[in-house]
C-alpha positions as CSV (number, residue, x, y, z in Angstrom):
1,M,-12.6,32.6,-12.8
2,S,-9.5,32.3,-15.1
3,K,-8.7,30.0,-17.8
4,H,-5.6,29.0,-15.8
5,T,-7.9,27.9,-12.9
6,K,-9.8,25.7,-15.3
7,E,-6.7,24.3,-16.7
8,R,-5.3,23.5,-13.1
9,V,-8.7,21.8,-12.3
10,E,-8.5,19.7,-15.4
11,A,-5.1,18.6,-14.7
12,Y,-5.8,17.6,-11.3
13,L,-8.9,15.7,-12.2
14,A,-6.8,13.8,-14.7
15,S,-4.4,12.5,-12.0
16,C,-6.5,12.2,-8.7
17,P,-7.5,8.8,-7.5
18,D,-11.2,7.6,-8.0
19,K,-13.2,6.2,-5.0
20,S,-12.9,2.8,-6.7
21,E,-9.1,3.0,-6.2
22,N,-9.2,4.5,-2.7
23,K,-12.4,4.2,-0.7
24,A,-11.3,7.2,1.7
25,T,-11.8,9.7,-1.1
26,I,-14.6,11.2,-3.0
27,S,-15.0,9.7,-6.6
28,R,-13.5,11.6,-9.6
29,Q,-17.1,12.4,-10.8
30,F,-17.7,13.9,-7.3
31,K,-14.6,16.1,-7.5
32,K,-15.5,17.3,-11.0
33,D,-19.0,18.2,-9.8
34,L,-17.6,20.1,-6.8
35,A,-15.2,21.8,-8.8
36,Q,-17.9,23.0,-11.2
37,Y,-20.0,24.1,-8.4
38,L,-17.4,26.3,-6.7
39,M,-16.3,27.6,-10.1
40,E,-20.1,28.7,-10.7
41,R,-19.8,30.5,-7.3
42,D,-16.8,32.4,-8.9
43,C,-14.2,30.6,-6.9
44,K,-14.6,33.1,-3.9
45,D,-15.5,30.5,-1.3
46,Q,-13.8,30.4,2.0
47,F,-14.1,26.7,2.5
48,L,-14.2,24.5,5.6
49,E,-13.5,20.8,5.0
50,L,-14.5,18.5,7.9
51,G,-12.4,15.3,7.4
52,T,-9.1,15.9,5.6
53,S,-8.2,12.1,5.1
54,Y,-5.4,11.9,2.7
55,G,-6.0,15.5,1.4
56,H,-7.1,14.6,-2.2
57,T,-10.2,16.8,-2.1
58,T,-8.1,19.6,-0.1
59,Q,-5.8,19.9,-3.2
60,L,-8.8,20.5,-5.4
61,L,-10.2,23.0,-2.9
62,S,-7.0,24.8,-2.8
63,I,-7.5,25.4,-6.6
64,V,-11.0,26.5,-6.6
65,C,-11.5,28.4,-3.4
66,D,-10.0,31.7,-2.1
67,R,-9.2,30.0,1.3
68,V,-9.5,26.4,2.8
69,V,-9.4,25.4,6.4
70,T,-9.3,21.5,6.7
71,V,-9.7,19.7,9.8
72,D,-8.9,15.9,10.8
73,N,-8.3,14.1,14.1
74,V,-5.2,12.4,12.5
75,L,-2.0,14.4,13.0
76,S,-0.2,12.6,10.1
77,H,-3.0,13.8,7.8
78,T,-2.7,17.4,8.6
79,T,1.0,17.3,8.7
80,T,1.1,15.9,5.3
81,V,-1.2,18.7,3.8
82,M,0.8,21.4,5.4
83,G,3.9,19.9,4.0
84,W,2.6,20.6,0.6
85,G,3.1,24.4,1.0
86,L,-0.5,25.2,-0.4
87,K,-0.5,28.9,0.5
88,N,-4.3,29.2,0.9
89,V,-4.7,26.2,3.1
90,K,-4.7,25.7,6.7
91,A,-4.7,22.3,8.3
92,L,-5.9,21.7,11.8
93,V,-5.8,18.7,13.9
94,A,-8.7,18.4,16.2
95,D,-11.5,16.0,17.4
96,L,-14.7,17.6,15.9
97,Y,-16.9,15.8,18.5
98,E,-15.0,15.6,22.0
99,D,-15.2,19.2,23.0
100,I,-17.8,21.2,20.8
101,P,-17.1,24.6,22.4
102,T,-13.4,24.4,22.1
103,I,-13.5,23.3,18.4
104,I,-16.1,26.2,17.6
105,D,-13.5,28.6,19.0
106,K,-10.6,27.1,17.3
107,L,-12.4,27.2,13.8
108,D,-13.9,30.6,14.4
109,E,-10.4,32.0,14.7
110,H,-9.7,31.1,11.1
111,G,-13.1,32.0,9.8
112,P,-15.3,33.3,8.3
113,Y,-16.6,30.5,6.1
114,T,-19.1,30.2,3.2
115,A,-19.1,26.5,2.4
116,S,-18.3,23.3,3.9
117,L,-17.7,19.7,3.1
118,I,-19.1,17.3,5.6
119,D,-16.8,14.3,5.2
120,A,-15.7,13.2,8.7
121,V,-17.4,10.4,10.7
122,H,-20.1,8.9,8.6
123,T,-22.9,8.4,11.1
124,Y,-26.1,10.4,11.9
125,V,-25.1,11.9,15.0
126,N,-21.6,13.0,13.7
127,S,-22.7,14.3,10.4
128,L,-25.5,16.1,12.0
129,S,-23.1,17.6,14.5
130,D,-20.7,18.7,11.4
131,A,-23.8,20.4,9.8
132,K,-24.7,22.4,12.9
133,L,-21.1,23.5,13.4
134,S,-21.0,24.5,9.7
135,I,-24.3,26.4,10.0
136,L,-23.1,28.1,13.3
137,L,-19.7,29.2,11.7
138,G,-21.7,30.9,8.9
139,C,-21.6,28.5,6.0
140,N,-24.6,29.1,3.4
141,S,-23.6,25.8,1.7
142,L,-23.3,22.6,3.1
143,I,-21.9,19.7,1.0
144,F,-22.5,16.1,2.3
145,D,-20.3,13.4,1.1
146,D,-21.5,9.6,0.9
147,T,-25.2,10.2,1.4
148,G,-25.4,7.5,-1.3
149,L,-23.5,4.8,0.9
150,F,-24.3,5.7,4.5
151,D,-27.9,5.9,5.7
152,G,-27.0,7.9,8.7
153,V,-25.2,10.6,6.6
154,N,-28.4,10.7,4.3
155,L,-30.7,11.0,7.3
156,A,-28.7,14.0,8.7
157,Y,-28.7,15.6,5.1
158,Q,-32.6,15.0,5.0
159,K,-33.1,16.4,8.5
160,V,-31.3,19.7,7.8
161,L,-33.2,20.0,4.4
162,K,-36.6,19.2,6.1
163,V,-36.0,21.4,9.2
164,A,-34.9,24.4,7.1
165,Q,-37.9,23.9,4.8
166,N,-40.3,23.9,7.8
167,L,-38.9,27.0,9.0
168,N,-39.5,28.6,5.6
169,I,-35.8,29.2,4.9
170,Q,-35.1,29.4,1.2
171,T,-33.1,26.2,0.2
172,S,-31.8,24.7,-3.0
173,R,-30.3,21.3,-3.3
174,R,-28.1,19.5,-5.9
175,P,-26.8,16.1,-6.1
176,M,-23.0,15.4,-6.4
177,G,-21.0,12.6,-7.8
178,K,-22.0,9.3,-9.0
179,L,-25.6,8.2,-9.6
180,P,-27.7,5.9,-7.6
181,G,-26.9,2.2,-8.7
182,S,-23.3,3.2,-9.6
183,F,-20.2,1.2,-8.4
184,A,-18.6,2.8,-5.3
185,H,-15.8,0.6,-4.2
186,G,-15.4,-3.2,-3.3
187,D,-18.8,-4.6,-3.2
188,K,-20.5,-1.3,-2.4
189,I,-23.2,0.3,-4.8
190,F,-24.5,3.8,-4.4
191,K,-28.1,3.5,-3.0
192,R,-28.6,7.3,-3.7
193,S,-26.6,10.0,-5.1
194,E,-23.2,9.9,-3.9
195,G,-23.3,13.3,-2.3
196,E,-25.7,16.3,-1.8
197,V,-25.6,20.0,-1.4
198,I,-27.8,22.1,0.6
199,E,-27.6,25.8,-0.1
200,F,-29.1,28.6,2.0
201,P,-28.8,31.5,-0.3
202,N,-30.4,34.3,1.7
203,I,-30.4,32.9,5.4
204,T,-30.4,35.5,8.1
205,D,-28.7,35.4,11.5
206,K,-32.0,34.9,13.1
207,Q,-32.9,31.9,10.7
208,R,-29.5,30.4,11.4
209,R,-30.1,30.4,15.1
210,E,-33.7,28.9,14.6
211,L,-32.3,26.3,12.5
212,I,-29.8,25.1,14.9
213,I,-32.4,25.4,17.8
214,E,-34.5,23.0,15.9
215,L,-31.9,20.6,14.8
216,N,-31.0,20.2,18.3
217,K,-34.3,18.7,19.2
218,E,-34.2,14.9,18.9
219,E,-36.5,12.0,19.6
220,P,-34.9,9.4,21.9
221,M,-34.5,5.9,20.8
222,S,-37.8,4.2,21.1
223,Q,-38.5,1.0,23.3
224,N,-39.3,-0.8,20.1
225,L,-36.0,0.0,18.5
226,C,-34.0,-0.8,21.6
227,I,-35.8,-4.2,21.7
228,C,-34.7,-4.7,17.9
229,I,-31.1,-3.7,18.7
230,D,-31.0,-6.2,21.7
231,K,-32.5,-8.9,19.6
232,R,-29.8,-8.4,17.0
233,I,-27.1,-8.6,19.7
234,Q,-28.7,-11.9,21.1
235,E,-28.7,-13.3,17.5
236,I,-24.9,-12.4,17.1
237,V,-24.3,-14.3,20.5
238,S,-26.2,-17.3,19.3
239,E,-24.3,-17.4,16.1
240,K,-21.1,-17.3,18.0
241,M,-22.2,-19.9,20.4
242,D,-23.0,-22.1,17.5
243,E,-19.6,-21.5,15.9
244,L,-17.9,-22.4,19.1
245,T,-19.9,-25.5,19.6
246,T,-18.8,-26.6,15.9
247,W,-15.3,-25.7,16.7
248,I,-15.1,-27.7,19.8
249,N,-17.0,-30.7,18.5
250,N,-14.5,-30.7,15.4
251,M,-11.5,-31.0,17.9
252,G,-12.8,-34.3,19.0
253,N,-11.5,-33.8,22.6
254,A,-14.2,-35.3,24.9
255,Q,-13.2,-33.3,28.0
256,I,-13.5,-30.0,26.3
257,I,-16.8,-31.1,24.7
258,E,-18.0,-32.1,28.4
259,L,-17.0,-28.9,29.8
260,H,-18.7,-26.8,26.9
261,S,-22.0,-28.8,27.4
262,Q,-22.2,-27.9,31.1
263,R,-24.9,-25.3,31.5
264,E,-22.9,-22.8,33.8
265,N,-20.2,-22.8,31.2
266,Q,-22.5,-22.1,28.5
267,L,-24.2,-19.1,30.4
268,A,-20.7,-17.8,31.3
269,T,-19.6,-17.9,27.6
270,K,-22.8,-16.2,26.4
271,E,-22.3,-13.6,28.9
272,R,-18.7,-13.1,27.9
273,F,-19.9,-12.7,24.1
274,T,-22.6,-10.4,25.1
275,N,-20.4,-8.2,27.2
276,T,-17.9,-8.0,24.4
277,I,-20.4,-6.9,22.0
278,N,-22.1,-4.3,24.2
279,R,-18.6,-2.9,25.1
280,E,-17.4,-2.7,21.4
281,L,-20.8,-1.0,20.5
282,H,-20.5,1.5,23.1
283,E,-16.9,2.3,22.1
284,K,-17.9,2.9,18.5
285,L,-20.9,5.0,19.4
286,G,-19.3,7.0,22.1
287,R,-22.3,6.3,24.3
288,S,-25.1,3.8,25.1
289,Y,-27.2,3.1,22.1
290,D,-30.4,4.0,24.1
291,C,-29.1,7.4,24.6
292,L,-28.9,8.0,20.9
293,P,-31.8,9.5,18.7
294,E,-34.0,7.2,16.4
295,E,-32.3,8.2,13.4
296,S,-29.1,6.4,14.7
297,Y,-30.8,3.0,14.4
298,S,-29.2,2.2,11.0
299,D,-25.7,3.2,12.2
300,I,-26.2,0.8,15.3
301,M,-27.2,-2.0,13.0
302,S,-24.2,-1.5,10.6
303,I,-21.9,-1.3,13.5
304,L,-23.3,-4.7,14.9
305,H,-22.7,-6.0,11.5
306,E,-19.1,-4.9,11.5
307,I,-18.6,-6.5,15.1
308,D,-20.2,-9.7,13.7
309,E,-17.9,-9.9,10.9
310,E,-14.6,-8.9,12.7
311,H,-14.9,-11.5,15.6
312,E,-13.9,-15.1,15.3
313,V,-14.7,-17.5,17.8
314,C,-11.9,-18.3,20.3
315,P,-12.3,-21.2,22.7
316,N,-9.2,-20.3,24.9
317,P,-11.3,-20.6,28.3
318,Y,-11.7,-24.2,27.7
319,L,-8.3,-25.0,26.6
320,K,-6.9,-23.2,29.7
321,T,-9.2,-25.3,32.0
322,V,-8.1,-28.5,30.5
323,Q,-4.3,-27.5,30.6
């Protein structure tokens, strides 16, 4: 590792954005820790970055790694990175979750890899998929971003670590970035270390296969958790019905108030709210929630919170009836 490399790293760290300035990037402390970690590995890593975003981390990786392959599903992100002319960086546009066999073949063409940054979709299922992909492609170091903010990402990290240890695979771990309790961005505080590294220093091909097989074993969502999810959906529907009732009563239009009070209209409105929430939940998850593993519960509840926050009550059906 040359003095020139250290100087380039220091210059970049002085100019790069922090997570408090751009929530789509890792913190400046994470970047510093990541650079130190990769320099300790003598800057020889062939790095797989899953989730390019604006390319802030890609630029750092280009300084401290032999070669970088970065993947994002947004064409403008990968086009921007390729436009920088970084000679040791290849930016690919691809969906990491739509067609797994195809993405494996596509990434394998640009391998081999020694380390990966798991920083794409921050849910349990997607983060675990990224971890399995990284292991399959030969990475011996998995770097998880945002374990401190997203429960799903942390659960994926914990599962990989636990399963590897149960298989007696030698592992080492290392926290990255800001400490628990530190400010992240907006009103967000890190509940745990911002990121985590799992390293498999002596993993064999056989152990790699065994690890992937065990990681593919999932417990389906329990009936009790499905009941909790459905209860939360109904709570949101009730909240929206109360908001609608308040909105209509404040209008002071007797005809609309009468229409809203009719039982058949109340039931129809509740059904519309319920269908909308279930449809959006399905779209965000990519499948029905009862088809997901138990570890996805926290992701599902977070998405329901987002849906609740995003949707405002609109009494248009009543207005159209009166008109």
